[in-house]
C-alpha positions as CSV (number, residue, x, y, z in Angstrom):
1,M,37.6,-52.6,1.3
2,V,34.9,-53.2,-1.4
3,R,35.6,-51.5,-4.7
4,F,33.1,-49.1,-6.0
5,G,32.4,-51.2,-9.1
6,E,31.3,-54.1,-6.9
7,Y,29.4,-51.7,-4.6
8,L,27.6,-50.3,-7.6
9,D,26.7,-53.8,-8.9
10,Q,25.2,-54.7,-5.5
11,K,23.1,-51.5,-5.1
12,Q,21.6,-51.4,-8.6
13,R,17.9,-52.1,-9.2
14,S,17.5,-54.9,-11.6
15,E,14.8,-53.2,-13.7
16,W,16.9,-50.1,-14.0
17,R,20.3,-51.9,-14.6
18,P,20.6,-50.9,-18.3
19,H,20.2,-47.2,-17.3
20,Y,23.0,-47.0,-14.7
21,L,26.4,-45.7,-15.8
22,D,28.8,-48.3,-17.2
23,Y,31.5,-48.0,-14.6
24,K,33.7,-50.8,-15.9
25,G,33.4,-49.7,-19.4
26,L,34.4,-46.2,-18.5
27,K,37.5,-47.5,-16.7
28,D,38.5,-49.2,-20.0
29,L,37.8,-46.0,-21.9
30,I,40.3,-44.2,-19.6
31,K,43.0,-46.5,-20.7
32,E,42.2,-45.7,-24.3
33,A,42.0,-41.9,-23.6
34,Q,38.6,-41.7,-25.3
35,Q,36.3,-41.2,-22.3
36,E,35.2,-37.5,-23.0
37,M,32.6,-38.4,-25.7
38,E,31.4,-41.4,-23.8
39,Q,31.0,-39.5,-20.6
40,Q,29.0,-36.8,-22.3
41,G,26.7,-39.5,-23.8
42,T,26.3,-41.0,-20.3
43,V,25.4,-37.6,-18.9
44,T,22.8,-37.1,-21.6
45,K,21.4,-40.6,-21.0
46,I,21.0,-40.0,-17.3
47,N,19.4,-36.6,-17.9
48,K,16.9,-38.0,-20.4
49,F,16.0,-40.9,-18.1
50,T,15.6,-38.7,-15.1
51,Q,13.4,-36.2,-17.0
52,A,11.3,-39.1,-18.4
53,Q,10.8,-40.6,-14.9
54,V,9.8,-37.2,-13.5
55,S,7.3,-36.7,-16.3
56,S,5.9,-40.1,-15.8
57,L,5.5,-39.5,-12.0
58,K,3.7,-36.2,-12.7
59,K,1.3,-37.8,-15.2
60,R,0.6,-40.6,-12.7
61,L,-0.1,-37.9,-10.0
62,K,-2.9,-36.4,-12.2
63,A,-4.8,-39.7,-12.3
64,L,-3.8,-40.8,-8.8
65,R,-5.8,-43.3,-6.8
66,D,-5.6,-43.5,-3.0
67,Q,-3.6,-46.7,-2.9
68,E,-0.9,-45.3,-5.3
69,A,0.1,-42.4,-3.1
70,K,2.6,-44.3,-1.0
71,E,4.0,-46.1,-4.1
72,I,4.8,-42.8,-5.9
73,G,6.4,-41.4,-2.7
74,D,8.6,-44.5,-2.4
75,E,9.5,-44.3,-6.0
76,F,10.4,-40.7,-5.8
77,L,12.8,-41.5,-2.9
78,A,14.3,-44.3,-5.0
79,L,14.8,-41.8,-7.9
80,E,16.5,-39.4,-5.6
81,K,18.8,-42.2,-4.5
82,Y,19.5,-43.0,-8.2
83,V,20.5,-39.5,-8.9
84,N,22.8,-39.3,-5.9
85,L,24.4,-42.6,-6.7
86,N,25.2,-41.6,-10.3
87,Y,26.5,-38.3,-9.1
88,L,28.9,-40.1,-6.7
89,G,30.0,-42.5,-9.5
90,F,31.0,-39.6,-11.7
91,H,33.0,-38.1,-8.9
92,K,34.8,-41.4,-8.4
93,I,35.5,-42.0,-12.1
94,L,36.7,-38.4,-12.7
95,K,39.0,-38.7,-9.7
96,K,40.5,-42.0,-11.1
97,H,40.9,-40.3,-14.5
98,D,43.0,-37.5,-13.1
99,K,45.1,-40.1,-11.2
100,V,45.7,-42.3,-14.2
101,L,46.1,-39.5,-16.7
102,P,47.7,-36.6,-14.8
103,H,48.8,-35.0,-18.0
104,A,45.2,-34.4,-19.1
105,P,43.2,-33.6,-15.9
106,C,39.4,-33.1,-16.4
107,Q,37.8,-33.6,-13.0
108,Q,37.3,-29.9,-12.2
109,F,35.8,-29.2,-15.6
110,Y,33.4,-32.1,-15.6
111,V,32.3,-31.5,-12.0
112,A,31.4,-27.9,-12.9
113,H,29.6,-29.4,-16.0
114,L,27.7,-31.8,-13.8
115,H,26.5,-29.1,-11.5
116,H,24.7,-27.4,-14.4
117,Q,22.9,-30.6,-15.4
118,P,19.1,-30.5,-14.8
119,W,19.1,-34.0,-13.2
120,V,21.7,-32.7,-10.6
121,Q,20.3,-29.3,-9.8
122,G,16.7,-30.2,-10.6
123,N,14.1,-28.6,-8.4
124,Y,11.4,-31.2,-7.8
125,S,9.5,-29.1,-5.2
126,D,6.4,-29.0,-7.4
127,L,6.3,-32.8,-7.2
128,L,6.5,-32.7,-3.4
129,V,3.7,-30.0,-3.3
130,Q,1.5,-32.3,-5.3
131,L,2.3,-35.2,-3.0
132,S,1.5,-33.0,0.0
133,N,-1.9,-32.1,-1.5
134,I,-2.7,-35.7,-2.2
135,Y,-1.9,-36.7,1.4
136,S,-3.9,-33.8,2.6
137,Q,-6.9,-35.1,0.6
138,L,-6.4,-38.6,1.9
139,R,-6.4,-37.2,5.5
140,G,-9.6,-35.3,4.7
141,D,-8.2,-31.9,5.6
142,G,-8.6,-30.4,2.1
143,F,-10.8,-27.5,3.2
144,V,-10.9,-24.0,1.9
145,R,-11.5,-21.5,4.7
146,S,-12.7,-17.9,4.0
147,T,-13.9,-15.1,6.1
148,T,-15.9,-12.1,4.8
149,K,-17.3,-9.1,6.7
150,Y,-20.4,-7.2,5.8
151,W,-22.2,-4.1,7.1
152,V,-25.8,-4.4,8.1
153,R,-28.1,-1.5,8.5
154,M,-29.6,-1.3,12.0
155,T,-33.1,-1.3,10.6
156,D,-32.3,-4.7,9.0
157,V,-30.7,-6.4,11.9
158,S,-33.8,-8.3,13.0
159,A,-34.5,-9.4,9.4
160,V,-31.0,-10.7,9.1
161,K,-31.2,-12.6,12.4
162,H,-34.5,-14.2,11.4
163,H,-33.0,-15.3,8.1
164,I,-30.0,-16.9,9.7
165,L,-31.7,-18.6,12.6
166,Q,-33.8,-20.6,10.2
167,H,-30.7,-22.5,9.2
168,L,-28.2,-22.1,12.2
169,P,-29.1,-22.1,15.9
170,V,-28.3,-19.2,18.1
171,F,-25.5,-19.8,20.5
172,Q,-26.9,-19.3,24.1
173,Y,-24.3,-17.6,26.2
174,N,-26.2,-18.0,29.5
175,E,-28.2,-21.1,28.8
176,G,-30.1,-22.4,31.8
177,S,-30.5,-19.0,33.5
178,E,-33.7,-17.1,33.8
179,D,-32.4,-14.1,31.8
180,Q,-31.5,-15.7,28.5
181,S,-30.0,-13.6,25.8
182,D,-29.0,-14.1,22.2
183,S,-26.0,-11.8,22.5
184,Q,-23.0,-11.2,24.8
185,L,-21.1,-8.0,25.5
186,I,-17.5,-8.1,24.4
187,N,-14.8,-5.5,25.3
188,S,-11.4,-5.5,23.5
189,V,-8.5,-3.1,24.5
190,Y,-6.0,-2.7,21.6
191,L,-2.4,-1.9,22.3
192,D,-0.2,0.4,20.2
193,N,2.7,2.9,20.6
194,S,2.9,6.7,19.9
195,S,3.9,6.2,16.3
196,M,0.9,3.9,15.7
197,E,3.2,1.1,14.4
198,L,0.6,-1.7,14.7
199,Y,-2.2,0.5,13.2
200,H,-0.2,1.3,10.1
201,G,1.0,-2.3,9.7
202,R,-2.5,-3.6,9.8
203,L,-3.8,-0.8,7.5
204,D,-1.1,-1.4,4.9
205,K,-1.6,-5.2,5.2
206,R,2.2,-5.7,5.7
207,P,3.3,-9.3,5.9
208,N,3.3,-10.6,9.5
209,A,1.7,-7.4,10.8
210,I,0.4,-8.0,14.3
211,A,-2.4,-6.6,16.4
212,I,-2.4,-7.2,20.2
213,R,-5.5,-6.9,22.3
214,I,-6.9,-7.8,25.7
215,R,-10.4,-9.1,25.6
216,W,-13.0,-10.0,28.2
217,Y,-16.6,-11.1,28.0
218,G,-19.8,-10.1,29.9
219,D,-21.0,-7.2,31.8
220,G,-19.2,-5.6,34.7
221,D,-15.5,-5.6,35.5
222,P,-13.3,-8.2,33.9
223,T,-12.2,-11.2,35.9
224,T,-10.6,-13.5,33.3
225,C,-8.8,-11.7,30.4
226,F,-7.7,-13.1,27.1
227,V,-4.5,-11.8,25.7
228,E,-4.7,-12.2,21.9
229,R,-2.3,-11.7,19.0
230,K,-3.5,-11.6,15.4
231,T,-0.8,-12.0,12.7
232,H,-1.6,-11.1,9.1
233,R,-0.5,-13.5,6.4
234,E,-0.7,-13.1,2.6
235,S,-3.6,-15.2,1.3
236,W,-2.3,-15.1,-2.3
237,K,0.7,-17.0,-1.0
238,G,-1.5,-19.8,0.3
239,E,-1.0,-18.7,3.9
240,E,-3.7,-18.0,6.5
241,S,-3.8,-15.3,9.1
242,V,-3.2,-16.6,12.6
243,K,-5.0,-15.7,15.9
244,E,-3.4,-16.9,19.1
245,R,-4.3,-16.2,22.7
246,F,-3.9,-17.2,26.3
247,T,-5.7,-16.3,29.5
248,L,-4.5,-14.3,32.6
249,P,-6.4,-13.2,35.7
250,E,-7.3,-9.5,35.7
251,E,-5.0,-8.7,38.7
252,K,-2.0,-10.0,36.6
253,M,-2.6,-7.7,33.6
254,V,-0.8,-4.6,34.8
255,P,2.2,-6.5,36.0
256,F,2.2,-8.4,32.7
257,L,2.2,-5.2,30.7
258,E,4.9,-3.6,32.9
259,G,7.1,-6.8,32.6
260,E,6.9,-7.5,36.4
261,Y,4.9,-10.7,35.9
262,T,7.6,-12.8,34.2
263,L,7.4,-16.0,32.4
264,D,8.9,-18.0,35.3
265,K,6.1,-16.8,37.6
266,A,3.4,-17.6,35.1
267,V,4.9,-21.1,34.6
268,R,4.9,-21.7,38.3
269,D,1.2,-20.7,38.5
270,L,0.3,-23.1,35.7
271,Q,2.2,-25.9,37.3
272,A,0.3,-25.3,40.5
273,K,-2.9,-25.6,38.6
274,G,-1.8,-29.0,37.2
275,K,-1.4,-28.0,33.6
276,S,0.3,-30.5,31.3
277,E,3.8,-30.0,29.8
278,G,2.4,-29.5,26.3
279,E,0.0,-26.8,27.5
280,I,2.8,-25.0,29.5
281,A,5.2,-25.1,26.5
282,K,2.6,-23.6,24.2
283,F,1.7,-21.0,26.8
284,S,5.3,-20.1,27.4
285,K,6.1,-19.5,23.8
286,L,3.2,-17.2,23.2
287,F,3.6,-15.5,26.6
288,G,7.3,-14.7,26.0
289,E,6.8,-13.5,22.4
290,I,3.9,-11.1,23.3
291,Q,5.6,-9.7,26.4
292,Q,8.8,-9.1,24.4
293,Q,6.8,-7.3,21.7
294,I,5.1,-5.1,24.2
295,D,8.5,-4.2,25.8
296,T,10.4,-3.6,22.6
297,K,7.7,-1.7,20.8
298,Q,6.6,0.2,23.9
299,L,3.0,-0.7,23.5
300,R,0.3,0.6,25.7
301,P,-3.6,0.7,25.7
302,M,-4.9,3.0,23.1
303,I,-8.4,2.1,21.8
304,R,-11.2,0.0,23.2
305,T,-14.1,-1.6,21.1
306,Q,-17.3,-2.6,22.8
307,Y,-20.2,-4.4,21.1
308,L,-22.9,-7.1,21.5
309,R,-22.2,-10.3,19.6
310,T,-24.7,-12.8,18.4
311,A,-23.2,-16.1,17.3
312,F,-24.8,-18.7,15.0
313,Q,-23.3,-22.1,14.7
314,I,-24.2,-25.8,14.7
315,P,-22.3,-27.4,17.6
316,F,-19.2,-29.3,16.5
317,D,-19.7,-28.2,12.9
318,S,-17.4,-25.4,11.5
319,T,-18.7,-25.5,8.0
320,V,-20.7,-22.3,8.4
321,R,-20.2,-19.9,11.3
322,I,-21.8,-16.5,11.5
323,S,-21.4,-13.7,14.1
324,L,-23.3,-10.4,14.2
325,D,-21.9,-7.5,16.2
326,T,-24.3,-4.6,17.0
327,N,-24.1,-1.5,19.1
328,L,-20.5,-1.1,18.1
329,T,-18.7,1.6,20.1
330,M,-15.1,2.8,20.1
331,I,-13.5,4.6,23.1
332,K,-10.2,6.3,23.7
333,E,-8.5,4.5,26.6
334,N,-6.3,7.5,27.6
335,P,-8.4,10.7,28.4
336,D,-7.4,14.0,26.9
337,D,-7.8,15.9,30.2
338,G,-6.7,13.2,32.6
339,P,-3.9,10.8,33.5
340,T,-3.2,8.0,31.0
341,C,-3.8,4.3,31.9
342,T,-0.1,3.9,32.4
343,V,0.1,6.8,34.8
344,A,-3.0,5.7,36.7
345,G,-1.7,2.2,37.0
346,R,-4.5,0.7,35.0
347,W,-4.8,-1.3,31.8
348,Y,-8.2,0.0,30.8
349,R,-10.1,3.3,31.4
350,D,-11.6,4.0,34.7
351,P,-15.3,3.1,34.2
352,T,-16.4,5.4,37.0
353,L,-15.2,8.5,35.1
354,P,-17.5,10.1,32.5
355,V,-16.4,9.8,28.9
356,P,-16.5,13.1,26.9
357,R,-18.3,13.0,23.5
358,T,-15.1,13.7,21.7
359,E,-13.5,10.5,23.1
360,V,-16.1,8.0,21.9
361,T,-17.7,7.2,18.6
362,R,-20.5,4.8,17.6
363,F,-20.5,2.9,14.4
364,P,-23.9,3.3,12.6
365,H,-24.1,-0.3,11.3
366,G,-23.9,-3.8,12.5
367,V,-21.0,-6.0,11.4
368,L,-21.8,-9.5,10.1
369,E,-18.9,-11.9,9.8
370,V,-19.4,-15.1,7.7
371,K,-16.8,-17.9,8.1
372,L,-16.9,-20.8,5.7
373,S,-14.8,-24.0,5.9
374,L,-15.7,-26.0,2.8
375,P,-14.1,-28.9,1.0
376,E,-12.2,-27.9,-2.1
377,G,-14.6,-27.5,-5.0
378,Q,-17.7,-27.2,-2.9
379,T,-19.7,-24.0,-2.9
380,A,-21.5,-22.3,0.0
381,P,-24.9,-23.5,1.0
382,E,-27.7,-22.0,-1.0
383,W,-29.3,-20.2,2.0
384,V,-26.0,-18.4,2.6
385,Q,-25.9,-17.2,-1.0
386,D,-29.6,-16.1,-0.6
387,L,-28.6,-14.0,2.4
388,L,-25.7,-12.4,0.5
389,D,-28.0,-11.5,-2.4
390,S,-30.8,-10.3,-0.1
391,G,-29.7,-6.7,-0.2
392,Y,-29.4,-6.5,3.6
393,L,-25.6,-6.7,3.6
394,T,-22.8,-4.4,2.4
395,E,-19.6,-6.3,1.8
396,A,-16.4,-4.7,2.9
397,R,-14.7,-3.9,-0.4
398,P,-13.4,-0.7,-2.1
399,C,-16.1,1.8,-2.9
400,V,-18.1,0.7,-5.9
401,P,-21.0,2.9,-7.2
402,A,-24.3,1.8,-5.7
403,L,-26.7,-0.1,-7.8
404,K,-30.4,-1.0,-7.5
405,W,-31.9,-3.9,-9.2
406,G,-35.7,-3.8,-8.9
407,S,-36.6,-3.9,-5.3
408,V,-33.3,-5.3,-4.2
409,R,-30.8,-2.7,-2.9
410,V,-27.2,-3.4,-3.6
411,F,-24.8,-0.9,-2.0
412,E,-21.1,-0.1,-2.4
413,Q,-18.7,-2.6,-1.0
414,V,-15.8,-2.3,1.5
415,H,-12.8,-4.7,2.0
416,K,-11.2,-5.9,5.2
417,F,-13.1,-3.8,7.6
418,S,-11.5,-3.6,11.0
419,K,-12.9,-2.2,14.2
420,F,-9.5,-1.4,15.5
421,I,-8.5,0.6,12.4
422,H,-11.8,2.4,12.2
423,G,-11.7,3.5,15.9
424,T,-8.1,4.6,15.7
425,A,-8.6,6.6,12.6
426,T,-11.6,8.3,14.1
427,L,-10.5,9.0,17.6
428,L,-6.7,9.5,17.1
429,P,-6.5,11.5,13.8
430,E,-3.5,13.5,14.9
431,L,-1.4,10.3,15.3
432,V,-2.2,8.4,12.1
433,Q,-0.4,8.9,8.8
434,A,-3.2,7.5,6.7
435,V,-6.9,6.5,7.1
436,P,-8.9,3.5,5.6
437,Y,-10.7,4.1,2.4
438,W,-14.2,3.3,3.8
439,V,-14.3,6.6,5.7
440,D,-15.4,8.2,2.4
441,D,-18.6,6.2,2.6
442,E,-21.6,8.5,3.1
443,S,-23.2,6.2,5.6
444,V,-20.3,6.3,8.1
445,R,-19.0,9.8,7.5
446,P,-21.4,11.5,10.0
447,S,-20.2,9.3,12.8
448,M,-16.6,10.2,12.1
449,L,-17.3,13.9,11.8
450,Q,-19.1,13.9,15.1
451,P,-17.5,11.4,17.5
452,G,-19.8,10.7,20.4
453,A,-23.0,10.5,18.4
454,S,-24.3,8.0,16.0
455,A,-25.2,8.9,12.5
456,P,-28.5,10.8,12.3
457,A,-29.9,8.5,9.7
458,A,-29.2,5.5,11.8
459,A,-30.6,7.1,14.9
460,A,-33.8,8.0,13.1
461,G,-34.2,4.5,11.7
462,V,-33.7,5.8,8.1
463,P,-31.4,3.8,5.8
464,P,-28.4,5.7,4.4
465,K,-28.7,6.9,0.9
466,P,-26.6,5.0,-1.6
467,R,-23.9,6.8,-3.5
468,R,-25.1,8.3,-6.7
469,R,-23.2,8.2,-10.0
470,T,-22.5,11.6,-11.4
471,G,-22.3,12.6,-15.1
472,N,-18.7,14.0,-15.1
473,E,-16.3,11.3,-16.1
474,V,-13.3,13.3,-14.7
475,D,-14.8,13.0,-11.2
476,E,-15.0,9.2,-11.7
477,L,-11.2,9.2,-11.5
478,Q,-11.3,10.9,-8.1
479,H,-12.9,7.8,-6.5
480,P,-10.7,5.1,-5.0
481,L,-9.8,2.4,-7.5
482,L,-10.8,-1.2,-7.0
483,G,-8.1,-2.6,-4.6
484,D,-7.0,-2.6,-1.0
485,Q,-5.9,1.0,-0.8
486,P,-5.3,2.3,2.7
487,T,-5.1,6.0,1.8
488,L,-8.1,8.3,1.4
489,Q,-9.1,9.8,-1.9
490,L,-11.7,12.5,-1.5
491,L,-14.4,13.6,-3.8
492,P,-14.3,17.1,-5.4
493,P,-16.6,19.8,-3.9
494,R,-19.5,21.1,-5.9
495,D,-21.5,24.3,-5.9
496,A,-25.2,24.3,-6.2
497,V,-26.2,26.4,-9.2
498,G,-30.0,26.0,-9.0
499,F,-32.6,23.4,-9.7
500,G,-30.5,20.6,-8.3
501,R,-27.8,21.0,-11.0
502,K,-24.1,20.7,-10.0
503,K,-21.1,22.6,-11.1
504,E,-17.6,22.1,-10.0
505,K,-14.8,24.6,-9.5
506,K,-12.2,24.3,-12.2
507,G,-9.3,26.0,-10.5
508,F,-7.8,29.3,-9.5
509,F,-9.7,31.5,-11.8
510,D,-13.1,30.0,-10.9
511,W,-12.2,30.3,-7.3
512,Y,-11.2,34.0,-7.7
513,F,-14.3,35.1,-9.7
514,N,-16.9,32.8,-8.1
515,S,-15.8,33.8,-4.6
516,R,-17.1,37.3,-5.3
517,K,-20.4,36.2,-6.7
518,A,-21.7,33.8,-4.0
519,K,-20.7,32.2,-0.8
520,E,-20.3,28.5,-0.2
521,P,-23.2,26.8,1.6
522,P,-22.6,26.3,5.2
523,V,-20.7,23.0,5.9
524,M,-20.9,21.0,9.1
525,A,-17.7,21.6,11.1
526,R,-15.4,18.6,11.4
527,T,-14.8,17.8,15.0
528,T,-12.1,15.3,14.2
529,P,-9.4,17.0,12.1
530,M,-7.9,15.2,9.1
531,R,-4.1,14.9,9.0
532,I,-2.4,16.8,6.2
533,E,0.7,15.2,4.8
534,P,3.8,17.6,4.9
535,K,4.6,16.4,1.4
536,T,1.5,18.3,0.2
537,F,3.0,21.6,1.3
538,F,6.4,20.7,-0.2
539,A,4.8,19.9,-3.5
540,N,3.1,23.3,-3.5
541,E,6.5,24.9,-2.8
542,R,8.2,23.0,-5.5
543,T,5.6,24.1,-8.0
544,F,6.0,27.7,-6.9
545,L,9.8,27.6,-7.2
546,S,9.5,26.0,-10.7
547,W,7.5,29.0,-12.0
548,L,9.7,31.4,-10.2
549,H,12.8,29.8,-11.7
550,M,11.4,30.3,-15.2
551,A,10.4,33.9,-14.4
552,V,13.9,34.7,-13.0
553,T,15.5,33.2,-16.1
554,I,13.4,35.3,-18.5
555,G,14.0,38.4,-16.3
556,S,17.7,37.8,-16.2
557,I,17.9,37.6,-20.0
558,A,16.0,40.9,-20.3
559,A,18.2,42.6,-17.7
560,A,21.3,41.4,-19.5
561,L,20.1,42.8,-22.8
562,L,19.4,46.2,-21.2
563,G,22.9,46.2,-19.6
564,F,24.4,45.5,-23.0
565,V,22.6,48.5,-24.5
566,G,23.9,50.7,-21.7
567,V,27.4,49.7,-22.3
568,A,27.0,50.4,-26.0
569,D,25.6,53.9,-25.4
570,S,28.7,54.8,-23.3
571,S,31.1,53.7,-26.0
572,K,32.3,55.9,-28.9
573,H,31.1,53.5,-31.6
574,K,27.3,53.4,-31.6
575,A,24.9,51.3,-33.6
576,Q,21.6,53.1,-33.0
577,A,19.4,50.6,-34.9
578,T,20.8,47.6,-33.0
579,D,20.4,49.3,-29.7
580,Y,16.7,50.0,-30.4
581,L,16.1,46.4,-31.3
582,V,17.7,45.0,-28.2
583,E,15.8,47.5,-26.0
584,T,12.6,46.4,-27.6
585,I,13.2,42.7,-27.0
586,A,14.2,43.4,-23.4
587,L,11.0,45.5,-22.8
588,I,8.9,42.7,-24.2
589,L,10.5,40.0,-22.0
590,L,10.5,42.0,-18.7
591,P,6.6,42.2,-18.4
592,V,6.4,38.5,-19.2
593,A,8.8,37.7,-16.3
594,V,6.9,40.0,-13.9
595,L,3.6,38.4,-14.9
596,M,5.0,34.9,-14.2
597,C,6.2,36.0,-10.8
598,A,2.8,37.5,-9.9
599,Y,1.0,34.4,-11.1
600,A,3.3,32.0,-9.2
601,L,2.9,33.9,-6.0
602,T,-0.9,34.2,-6.3
603,V,-1.4,30.5,-7.0
604,F,1.0,29.5,-4.3
605,I,-1.0,31.5,-1.7
606,W,-4.3,30.2,-3.0
607,R,-3.2,26.5,-2.8
608,A,-1.6,27.0,0.6
609,R,-4.9,28.4,2.0
610,A,-6.9,25.5,0.4
611,I,-4.6,22.9,1.9
612,S,-4.5,24.5,5.3
613,K,-8.3,24.7,5.4
614,K,-8.5,21.0,4.2
615,Q,-10.8,22.0,1.3
616,V,-11.8,19.0,-0.7
617,G,-11.6,19.4,-4.4
618,H,-9.4,20.5,-7.3
619,I,-6.4,22.6,-6.4
620,D,-4.9,22.4,-9.8
621,D,-5.2,25.5,-12.1
622,R,-6.5,24.3,-15.5
623,F,-6.4,27.7,-17.2
624,G,-3.5,29.7,-15.7
625,P,-0.7,27.7,-17.4
626,L,-2.5,27.9,-20.7
627,G,-2.8,31.7,-20.4
628,L,0.9,32.1,-19.5
629,A,1.8,29.9,-22.4
630,G,-0.2,32.1,-24.7
631,V,1.5,35.2,-23.4
632,V,5.0,33.6,-23.9
633,V,4.0,32.7,-27.5
634,L,2.8,36.2,-28.2
635,A,6.0,37.7,-26.8
636,L,8.2,35.4,-28.8
637,S,6.1,36.1,-31.9
638,A,6.5,39.9,-31.5
639,I,10.3,39.5,-31.0
640,L,10.4,37.4,-34.2
641,I,8.5,39.9,-36.3
642,I,10.6,42.8,-35.0
643,S,13.8,40.9,-35.7
644,I,12.6,40.1,-39.3
645,V,11.7,43.8,-39.9
646,D,15.1,45.0,-38.6
647,F,16.9,42.4,-40.8
648,V,15.0,43.5,-43.9
649,Q,15.9,47.2,-43.2
650,Q,19.6,46.4,-42.8
651,M,19.6,44.5,-46.1
652,Q,18.0,47.3,-47.9
653,S,20.5,49.9,-46.5
654,K,23.4,47.7,-47.7
655,T,22.1,47.5,-51.3
656,G,21.1,51.3,-51.6
657,P,23.2,54.3,-53.3
658,P,26.6,55.1,-51.9
659,P,26.8,57.8,-49.3
660,A,27.6,61.5,-50.3
661,P,31.2,62.7,-49.8
662,P,31.8,64.7,-46.7
663,A,31.7,68.5,-46.8
664,P,35.1,70.5,-47.0
665,T,36.5,71.8,-43.9
666,D,38.7,74.8,-43.1
667,P,42.4,74.4,-43.8
668,L,44.7,73.8,-41.0
669,P,46.7,76.9,-39.7
670,D,50.3,77.4,-40.6
671,P,52.6,76.1,-37.9
672,T,54.9,79.1,-38.2
673,S,52.1,81.5,-37.4
674,L,51.3,79.4,-34.4
675,R,54.9,79.9,-33.1
676,S,54.8,83.7,-33.7
677,D,51.3,84.1,-32.3
678,P,50.8,81.2,-29.9
679,F,47.5,82.5,-28.5
680,G,46.0,83.5,-31.8
681,L,45.7,87.2,-30.9
682,Q,46.6,88.5,-34.4
683,R,44.0,86.2,-36.1
684,A,41.4,87.3,-33.7
685,L,42.1,91.0,-34.5
């Protein structure tokens, strides 16, 4: 068996020999019982050398050349082996120390000490990440991919197409046929459950949130269906969202959704078609995962999107890819007055049945999607930037006030627009817990208020009006903040007061008095109701109970004071001045308590009606609490003044002249006369 000292001499690198631990020397130090200080110095030496080597490698990575990548990788592995070899050496020498010197064991202490050394527990993941980036650049896959969606007014669709086709060719879907077209009809059926789990996951951008849809292309009934799954990933973590799909014949869709068309049957079908093992393995993994998610989450068809897509792309070049979706329509897959798709044994709505206007909505704009795949550090082509700056597009970002620079129109922006989210929020408002922020946009609001009809402005060919900035800074805070907020913040209502001026309702008192002066202008009825959160009613109730608690407290104090006065009146010892003071204080506090109760009840009823009617605007009372606070201050001031006056009167009565002696009374009768004349008859005579 080779001793470790000899093994260490054989495995040492010649250029690093001075930096290895002195194993033989340490053995000699054990005999002299002086190894503690030497071992600590050795630990420090190894730590400094390791840190120096890591720093050197990082500096070399910054000025890396292609031919040095492999050398640095090999040297990093050698450094890792160096650390492990020294760590093993320390274990060996500490074990030998405890064996030779059992009266002074130190292995356990020094092993714990070693575990806290940076060169032992050092995390060199940043070095590996840099190496990965270098190798990625050497492979030529250092591309930055980005996808951005924009809204295009229908009046500007032709102009946008003309601008793009000057730089990218239009993809011909039916090239070679007599009836050539620049667009293709696409239908997508989205699945979800009764709790809209997938909708809320995509709306909140939860990590790994999925969307499952069934898509087919072209007019008429589907023949080949694409089952797709989109998985959201956090871009700030360096991850990219994933879209996966596989194909199934149309007649297999219902058995697939019901779980009757199993993975074994699908694999046998693929083997019969001569598919390779790699294709079957990839298909099997995705097929099993999606079918399991459909079964466990109880997913069923909910919403369908239908649109015409025009694609622009240079063949075999993914640097710039653009798609334009027009005639965008969303449809409920399950009729309100008919059997659902599951009951009817279908996976999409029966096309022979008419669709009511309340079960379909048309988006008033086109949707332009720009996909860029550029090498790191390279900017988008100049013509793409010209298109973005042309004023024809509205980027999907949180609402920003509209601007106008000269003749170029720049509109508010929206972020992460989704056809699935928009259609679900519009057609299934009773099932969703929150809606996307872009529903507050003036250009899409009419299409959401009236499902089944496109926006009047879009139908008439008139571009929607940009959002105007108002002069009230308080209202600015009612707009959604910049960010990916899934919830809807509504704008406050306003009353026209003549000559185009605007005046907002401040609260309960303005509502009470203004409601008697003039009526609100007629508002278009909302066909699609907006969901009201139950916590809104609970908040109103909590506010009411808070006011009521304060009123009951003040009323209880007043009632207790009156009870105290009643007890004092029935006793033999009376203090008339004190009783009057207590009664006065109680009679001051009681009206305040009654006023608070009346105010709390009135405001509670007013807010409950406003919430039930889904009135948009301020439901906070800005003057009522100030008025009640003034009443309380006045009451307390009156009590303080009365108490001071009573105190002064009592002090004056104590320092005044002594009271007069009591008047003489008749002498008591003789007891002997009482015995001779017990009834007093003689005195009466």
